[in-house]
N, C-alpha and C positions, 0 to 999 in steps of 0.2 A: 399611862397611856403610851402606845408606841408612836414611832414617827409616822407610820402609815395612818394611824388614827388621828393624829394631829392634822395630816393633810386632809383627810376626809372631812374633819370638823370645819376646817377653813373653807373647803370647797362648798360644804352645805351652807355655811354663812354667806358665801358669795352668791349662792342661789336664793338667798332670802329665807333660809331655814336654820338660823343659828341654834346650837344646842346649849342650853343652860348648864349641862353637865360637862361640857368640854373643859379642858385645861387651857384657859384663856390666856395665861402667860405664854404658853408654848405656841398656841395659835396665833397670837399677835406677833410673837417673834417671827414666825414663818410668814405671816402677811407682810411684816416690814421688810424681810429680806427679799420677798417676791414682789415687792413694790405694788401691792393691791390693797393696802390698809384703807384708803378713803372709800373704796367700793363696797366694804362691809356694811357700813351704816347706810348707805344709799339703797343697797339690796334689801335690808331689813325693813327700811321705811316703805319701800315699794310693795312689800309682802305684807305690811302691817304687823311685823314681828319685832319691832323695836324693843318691846318689853322683854324679849328673850335674850337680849344682849346683856352682859354683865354690868351692873349698875356703876361699879367703880371703874369700868373701862369706857363708859360713854363719854366722859369729859375728854379723854385722850382721842377717841375716834372723832368726836365732834371737832376738836382743835386741828387734828391732821387733815381732816377733810376740808375745813375752812381755809387752812394754809394752802393746800394743793389747789383749790379752786381759785385763790388769788394768784398763785404762781402760773396756773393755766391761762388766766386772763391776760397776764403780762406776756406770756409766750405767744398767744394768739394775736395780741397787738404787735408784737415783734414780728410775726409772720406777715401781717398786713403791711408793715413798713417794708419788709424785704420784697414782697410781691409788687408793691408799688414801684420800687426801684427796678425790678427785673421787667415789669411790664412796659416801663418807660424806655427800656432797651428792646423792646419788641419780643421779650421772652415770656412765655407762659409756662412755668416749670410744672412738673407733676409732683404731687404730695405722696409721701410715703409714710407707712406705719401710723403713728398715733395721730398726726395731722390729717392724714387721708381718712381715718375713722371718724374724726371730729367732724369733717365736712361731710361724709357719707351719712352721718347721723343727723344732718341738717344744722350743723354749727350751734349746738345747744348753749344757752347762757351758762349753765353749770355742766361741767365735764369733769367727772370724778376719776377718769383714768390718769395715772401718773404718766408723765412724759420725761424722758431724759433730756431731749433735745428736739429740734425741728429738722426734718429731713426733706430736702428738695432735690428733684432730679431734672437735669437739663440735658440736652444732647451734647455729645462730645464736641461738636463744632460750635456750641454756644458757651462752652466752659470759660474761656477767656473773657468774653463780652459780659457773662454774668458776674464773674469775679470783679471786673473793673466797676461795673454798675453798683454792686453792693459796697465796694470800698468808697466810691464816690458819695454814697448815701450815708457814710459814717460807720459802717461795719468794719472792725479791724480784723485783719487776717492773723489768726493764731497759729495755724498749721497748714501747710501745703504739701501735697503728695504728688509726685510726678509719675508719668507713664500712662499708657492707654489702658492698662489693665487694672488699675486701682479703681474702685467704686466711688469712694469718697475722695475728692481731689482737694478740698478746702474746708477748713472750719473757721467760722467767723463769729464775732460777737462784738458788742458795745459794752462799755462799763455798767450801763444801766440794766443790761439784759440778765435774765435769770437762767439761761441756757444757751448753748452754742447753736448755731446754724450749720448744719452739715450739708454741703453741696456735693451731690452725686453726679457722675457722668454715666453711670449705669447702676442698676439695682443690684443689691447684694446676691451672692449665690453663684452656681456655675454659669459662666458668661452666656452661653447659649440658651440655657433655660431661663436666665434672668431677662434676656431679650425677648424670648417667646412669651413671658408673663404679660406683656402688654398686648399680646395677641387676644388676651381674653376680653379686650374692650376697654375703652375709657371714655370719659365725657369731660366737657368744659364746665366749670363751675365759676360763677362770678358773685361778688357781694361787696358792698361798700366801695365800689370803684376799682376793685382789684380782681384778677382772674387767674385761675390755675386749672390744671387737669388733675383728674383723680381716676384710678382704675375702677372698673366695675367690681361688685363684690366677689365673684369668683376669682378674678385676677389678683385682688387684695389678699385673699386667703392663700393663693399659691406663692405671692411674694413673702408672706409671713412664713410659709413653710420653708421656702428657699433660705430666707434669712436665718431662721433658728436651726434647721436640720443640717444645713450645709455650711453657710457662712460662719455661724457660731459653733458648728460641729456637735450639736446636740444629738443627732442620730447616732453618732459614734461614741460620744462620751456618755450617753445615757441620761442626760438632763432634759429638763423642759422649762419653758418660760410660762409660768401660770398666767401672767398678764396677757400674753399673746394668745393663750388658749381662750381667755375671756373675749379677746377681740374676735377670734374665729367664731365664737358662739353669737356675738353681737351680728357679725356679717351674715351668719347663717339664717338670721331672721329676716334678712333683705331678700330672700328668695334668689339666691344665686344660681347661675347656670351650671348645674352640676356636671352635665355632660362636657361643657367647655373646659372645666376644671380638669376632668379626666384627661382630656385631649392635651392640655398643657404639660401634663406629666408624660414625657416622650420616651423615657427609658424605664426598665423594670425597677431599678433602684429609686428613681424619682417617684414612681407610682407607690412604692412600698413606703417610702419616707412620707409621702402625703398621706397615705391611709393610716399609718401609725399616729401621725399628728391629729388626724380627724378623729381617731379613737380616743385619744387623750383629750381632745376638746369635748367629746360626748361624755366620757366618764368623769372627768374632773370639772369641766365648766358647764355641764348640761346642754351642750350644743345639740341642736336638732339636725342630725346628719342622716341622710337616707341610708337604708340598710344596703342598697345596691352599691354604695361607696365603700363598703366595709367587708369585702369577701375574700381578701388575701389572708391565708392562714399564718404565713410568715410575718405579715405586718402585725397581726394580733400577737405573735409571739414576741416581737420586738417591743410592742407597747407594754406588755407584761413584764418584759425584762427591764424596762426603764422604771416601772413601779417597784420592782424587786430591788433595784439598785437604790432608789430613794429609801426604802425601808430598811436596807441593810448596807449602809455605806462602806462597811469593811469589805464587802464582796464586790464593790463597784468594779475593780480592775478586772477580775475574773469574769464577771457578767459582760462587761463591755467587750472583752476579747472574744467571748463566745458569740455575742451579737455580730462582731465584725466577721467571724468565721462563717456564720450562716449565710452572709451576703457576698461571699467572694465572687461567685459567678455573675451576679448582678452588678457588683463594683467593676469587674473587668469589662463588662459591656458598656457600663456608664463611662469608664475612662476612655474607651474607644470614641464614643460619641463626643465626649468633651474635647478630645483631641481635634476632631473634625471641626467643631465649633470654634476652638481657639485659632486653628488655621485660617478659618474664614474671617474671623473678627480681628485678629492681631497679626496675621502673617505667618508664613512657614516657620520662621525662627522661634516663635512662641507657641508652637502647637503642643509642646509637651512642657511639663513643670519640671524644673531642675531638682537635683539632689538636695541642695541647700534649702530650696523652698519647701520641699517635703519634710526635711528635718525640722524646719522652723514650724511647719504646721503640726507636726507630731508634738513638739515642745508646747505649743499653744494648747493642744487638746489635753495634754498631761498635766497642764498648770491647773486645771479645774475650771469650773464655770465662772462666768462674770457675775456681777451684781444683779440681782433680779432673777436669776436662774434657780430652780429648785431641783 
């Protein structure tokens, strides 16, 4: 079987339709590297298709899911401790990525999405107070990042924790677009004596697009995060405001990257995306280019370069808008990104995808 066939078999399993004829060693390897293994068994059970999973793979899938559920239980207990400390300092942070999805789905007792860490967003003027409150509550500072432009300014954890707590002062992605993401709406959520904010589904989808396509560079590198595509599929079930999502993508490049990601979520994760969101021919071309890069890794560099060339006009317009946003948010001196930062960014993209990327 080809790499593309292994991906299709994994995506079918994640939609509750596992194929008994799949090369399950290759499928499970891809699931492990994409951090979606626990969701295979859950999807099969929900569809009444557990008997179609390989019998010799069931003990592995069961064990991985059980361990992940326990890890998530401990992560969400850690989240409650952090929120309790922050709330006592009159801070109600916003939840990002996996934690936001957990809350948006009603904080289910069993949550089979794998989480790397916990991401909390506070306002820049709350950063020092938030950091002091968490340290006073026993969270140890492991890494600190300076400057108004960094999005994660601190990583904290206790010896008993199973993952880091990442404190953000802005969401990942182009600064202006990341700020606008909260224009898609948010709501306050409270449970067990703690409170936080969570973006509405459309804004959560946009935040995931900004994180993957721009912060992680997937749009240029030609990779995709299958775990986040599953998140978009789950958020699409919550009847998001698609018109508001379109409005958030304020430049042609943002709109194209958004549509390419929605196409990937539809084709790989089975997301119910309205056809009116999928009418950009070049976005379709970029989506197919990513699939071709996955199927033929030896051609990744050539295909990525071709994908970048297609978007030169949109990129120039996007850079002009980004300069205006940076000037507004960070001041005149940081309106443009320096040569050293650009070279660092190119080296990051050339280094290849992070764990979890497919």
